[in-house]
N, C-alpha and C positions, 0 to 999 in steps of 0.2 A: 370528511375532514381533512384540515389544509394542513400543511406542513408548519412543524414547531420544531426549533433550531437552542443548540443553548449558545450562549453570545458571552464569549470568554470577558470582553468589553465589559457587560453588564451585572453577568456572574447570574443569568438568571435563562430559563428557558424561555424563549419569545417567538409568535407565529411568525414565519418567515413573512417580509412583504419584500419584493424585488424591488429596486428603484425604477428601473424599465422592466416590466413584464413580457415584451417583445423581444429582451436581450438581456438576460442573464449573465451575470458576469463567476469566475470563479479564479482564485489563484491558489497554487498549492505550491509550497515550498519541496524542489526536486530535490537530486543527487550531487556530492559533489565527487566528482568519478577520477576516482584517485585510488579504487580497488573494487571489490563486488558489494555489494549491499549487505549487510546483516538482513536478518529475518524482522528486527525492531525496526526497520527503515521498511521494510516492506507495511506495514502495518499501516498507514496516512495512507500510503498509495490505494488498494486496498478496501477502507472503507472510505474515502471521498472520493475514489474513484467509483467505487457503488453510489455515492450518494450523487454524484454528477449524471447519473444511471435515471436515477430518483428524480430529479428536477428537469432530465429531457422528456419524462412520459408525464410532466404538468405543465411545463414550459415552452411551448413553439420553439424557442430558439437559445441554448445555452452555450455559451464561449468558455471554454475550460481549459485555463492556463497552466501547465507544471513545466517547471524550469530544470535545464543544464548547468552544473555551477562547473566551467570547464576553463575556471583562471581563477588558482589559489593557493596559499603557500601548501599546503597540502600536499598539494598534486605537482609542484615543483619540489617538494620533497621525494618524492615515490620515483618522481622520473631519475632524480641526479643518484636516490640507490640503487635503482635498476640501471644506471647507463644505458639510457634511453631516450629520445627527444620525447620534448613534453606531449606533443599531438599523438604520440606512440600510447602514450598510459589514457590522456582523456578517450579519445576515441576507441580505442579498445575495450574500454571501462563502461563508456556510453553503449556502446554496439552490444556489451553483455547485460547491463542493466535493461535494455530496450525488450533482451528475448528471456529475459529473467521475469518482466512483466508479462510477456504474451502468455507464456507456460503457467502463470499464476493467475489468468484469467484477469489482468487488471485490463478496464474500459485504454485505451489510447486517449490524449489530450485533447481538444483540437486545436491546439497551439503548446509547441516545444520549443522554447525560445533557448538559445544559447548565450551566457554572459558572454562571450568574445565576440558575438554578432550584433554586441547594443552598446561598442563602448562611447560610436557617436551621441547616443541620448544618456548616455552616464555624465561625461565630459559639460553636456548640458545640461543636466541638472545640477552639477557642482556648483558650472555658474553661476544659473538662477539663484542659488542656496547662497551664495557669496555678496551677488548682487542686495539680495532683500536682509543681508545681517544675521543671516543665521550659519553661515560658516565663515572660514578663514584659509587661507595661507598660508604654509609658514615650513622652509626648509623642502620644499619641493614636496608636501603634504596638502591635501586639501584637511579640514577637519569639522566635524559639524558643532558648535555651540551648545551643547547641553541649555546652558543657561538661558537661552534664547526660546526656549518651546515650555512654556509654564506647563503643559500637560505632562511631560517630559515622566515617566514612572506608572499611571493611570492603569497602563494595559495588564502588569504585571502587581499591579498593587505597591509597591515598594518605595522608599524615600529616597530623593539622592544618594542620600549619607549610606541608605542600605545598598545602594546598589553600585555604588563605589567598593563597599567593604567586602561587597559579598562575589564581584565582579576579576574576571584578569585584567584591571586595567593595565594600560602599560605608561609605566614613567617617563616621561619625555620629557625636556626642556621648552620644545615649540609646543606643546601645550598650554592653554590658557587654563580648562580644567580637565584635573584626573578623569573625569566620566569622558570626556570632548573622546570621538570615536572617529575614526581614520574613512574617508568618502575615497581618498587618490592618496596613492605612496610611490615613492621612486624606484624602480626598478634599474639594476646593475644589466651590462652587456648580456650574462648570462639567464636571464630570467626573462620572460614573457613582459611585452613594454609597445605602451603607444605614445605618439607623442601627442602633447596638449600643453596649455602654456603654462603649465608649471613645472616643466621638463616632463622629458620622457618618463613612464611610469603607467601604474596597472591599477584598477579599480578596488576598495573595498568591498568583504562580501554583503553587507546590509545594503548599499546603493544599489548593487547588481537587480536585486529583487524589484525595487523601488523603480528603475527602471523600465526593467520587463514588463512590470505590471501596467506603468503607464503605456509603454510603445502599443500594450494587444490587447486592455480590457478600458484604460480610460482612468481620468483621474481622480474618481471615485468608483471602486469594484462592490458586488455584494456581499463575497464571502471571501476571504484569506486564509486558510487554513496549515497546517502542520502539527509537528508532536510538539506537547505541552514545554521539552527543554528548549524550545526554540523561542516560544515566550521571551527569557529575556537574557541575552539582550540583542537577539536579530529581529525579533517581529517588533519590541519595543523602537528600536533604533527606526524600524522601515515605517513606521509612523511617525516619528520625529518629524524625520528627513521628507517623505512625501505629505506631511501635513503644510508644512512649511512650503515646498517647493510649489505649492498648489493651492499660494495663498489664502491657507487655513482650509480648505476644503475638505471632508471626509475623506479619508483615505480607503478605506474599509469596513460595511457596515456591521458586518456578523464577522467575531474572528473566534474561529475552531481548533479546538486542541486534542489529539489523542491520546491515552496515558501511554505508559511506558513498559515496554516486556521486561519481564524478567527471568531470569531460567535458574530453577529448583527452590525460589524465593530470592534469589541474588540478584542482583543488577548486573546486566551484560555490562561488561569490561576487558577492553585487552588483557589489563596487568595481569587477572586474574585467569585469565585463560579459557572466556567461558562463553563468547563471539561466534554464534553458530551464523555463517557465510550464507545467504538464499538459495546461490547458485550450486553449492555441496548438499543442501540441504534439498532441492527439487532433484536431484541426481540417486536422492537416497530415497524419496517418497514421495507419490503420487502429489503434484500440485493442487487437488481439488482438497487433500485432507489439509497442506496446511492452510485454506485457504479458508474452510470449517472451522478451523483450529483460530482463526486471526479475525472469525467473524463471534466467536462462540462466546465475546465478553463484550461490554458495554464498550464503545470507543473511547468513552472520557476516561474510565476506569484503568489499572494498572492490568495485565495479562502475562501469568506466570505458564511461561513454556516449559513442558518436561514433557518425558514419554510416553509417562502412564499420560497424560492429555492427550497426547498424537494418539494416541490408543486407543482413546475413547473417541477422536474424533472419526478416525476410518472404522468406527464399529457401529458409529453413527450412521456415517455413510455406505456401508455394507449392508445394512439393516434398511435403509432407502432403496439401495440399485436392489437388494435382494424382493424386495415388493414390486418392482418394475419388471424384474425377469420374471415372476412368477403371472403379471400383468403382458407378459412379451405377446401374447396372444389375441390379446386387445386390439381392438380397429381405435383409434383417437377421431374422429369424423374429421373435429377440429381444434386447434389450438385453443386453451383455457387464457382470455383475462388473469391478470395479476391477479391471485385469490385476497377477497376483502382484508382476512385478519392480518395477512402476512404486508399488504400494501400498511395497514393502520397500524403494526408495529415499526416499521420504518419513516413511516410520518410522524411518529413520538420522537424524536429527534436520533434516530437512524436505531431503533433497540431491535440491533440484529440479535441476542439473545433471545429475546421475543419472538422475530420472526421464525428464528429457527424453529422453537417451542409451537410454533403454529404449523409447520413443514412436518414436523414429527405428529403433530395432529393430523394433517392431512392424510399421510402413509397410514397409520391408523385407520382411517375412516376407507383407505383406498383396499385395504385387508380385507373390511367387514362386507363388500357390497359382495352380492350374491348375482344379480344382475344383469347381464351387457349394458346396457347402458348405463347402470350406475357404475360400475367398472369403468368404464369408457370415461365418463365424465368424473370419475376422481382421477382413473390417471394422467388425466388432462393439468387438472388440478396441481397436481404433486408435481409433474413438470414444470408448469408456470410458477408457482411457487418455489422451488428451489431453483430453478433455472436462471429466475432474478436475481439471484445472491448467487451467481454463478457454480451451483452446485448440479450434481446430476446431469451433464450435459454429454456425460457417455452412454454407448450401447453397453447395458448390463452385463454382458456378457464377455467383453471387449473390460470392462473394469474386474470382474473376477478374477481375470486371467491374467492380469498385470499390473496389478492396484500395490502387488504388497513387491515386487523385485525391481532393483536398477536396470536387471537386463532383461530383455524379453526372452521369453515362453516360446518354445517350438512348438507350436499347439497342434501342428500332425504327428510328433514325439509324442506329444500326453492323447492323445486318440490315439494311438496304436496301441499305447498300454492299458485303456481303457479295455479297448476291444479286444485283447489278450487275456485283462483281465474276468469280462463279460463270457469269454469262452470257457475258462480255466473255472469259472465257477456252477458252469450246467455243467463242467462234467464234473463238480464236483472237490476240483482241485483249491483247497481250499488256503495248503499250504501256498499253492503257487499265486492264489489271489491275493492275501495278505502281503506277499513280497512283492508284489508290484504296488499294494498300497506305500510300503514302507518305501522302495524304489522312491515313487512320486513323492513322499513325506523330507525326504534327504534335500530334493529343490522348491522346499516350503511350497508343495504343491496339497490340498486338503480336498477329496473326492466324498461328495454328498451322493448317497444312492435313498432317490423318493420315487413317488407317484410320476413322476415325470419322465424319469429315467435316471441317469447319472450324470452328474454336473463335476466340475473341479472348478477350483480359485486359487488364485497365489496368494499365500499370506504372509505377515512378517515373522521371522525364525519362532519367534517367542509365543506365536499359534500355532504353529506348525507338532508340535507336542515331538 
């Protein structure tokens, strides 16, 4: 089965065929580093990072670029509000972003370009667009002339009139058309700026990505991806300026867009206070739980984030880790290849819900095995299938002892109480044994008595009873 992906440009699922099978290229729009990213921002990096992993399985070389926008008016405002240098904002939040992505199990891109390191390429692209008649300089600005590109609006499926009505366009006397967008703008002395033939200034947001993609991936790339909130105006503008700067060449052959996250059915918004910072969620929940929930819906569909959805994701992982814990004494002679049904689901437009369902069946199959060879093969398949999705990467005992708490539990303290409880039960001092269970429960620790002895795990407060 070959890889099939939904192309936003054609609005259908198509067999993926790279321009050059020996060098597959993909660009994903990265964060603007003026604050911690929220959980909705993390979705494209998880799902398209998984796509990069899948592409690497199929093709000998993949070049995956994910940028950092480190020059932007939001950054300037954040630095002004905090009373600190702009570099302190960009460097601090970029470092936090990388740390959060690593915790979440997101594969690092091959190239991580920063906009401020590509000013020369941005200026050169502006110059080419002016020379070819697709842009013009006015009052220290360089603007793209949307009327010069007949296909403007094709990606989003909007007419120019609809785009002007639906967008926050800046009304300015130096614009030929209200929809013309900024490629370069002047900077005052207190703002970041670089010398250019149009005066000291800084780039607009859209051209940053076009210049970085060209610099690292070429004039035509195989896949461009990001959230569907970027389709217009950001991606629409990227297509226009890149196509025109490259003499009409196709900019990106496949456009992939993920759906947005809602919180208890409502759009995440700063104005209503329901934006969930990834940095804070990672301090409260195991990263694999967050990752499992982000993969639980098909990437093209909206995904609702809620406490009940988090609880379900954790319960799912608890069940799978429980299976692995029960098979702890089973030795795997060799690691298993990616199970066929998991791979088939991912090849079908990155269908992660279907892949997770396949992993659930692998876990059920592992529990049914009775022979040593059968158990070993089933355990290896479960590990391989879940591991490809970035799940079941921990030791099962470590998972249960730390998965429900933000603070680490002293395992020696717990074991001491368990030994005391065993002695109390042997002495038929059941009141003391029950008191120990209750004491552990106050720390959200649940103990389980079974044929293999007494085990313990950390759970969320609502589960500790």
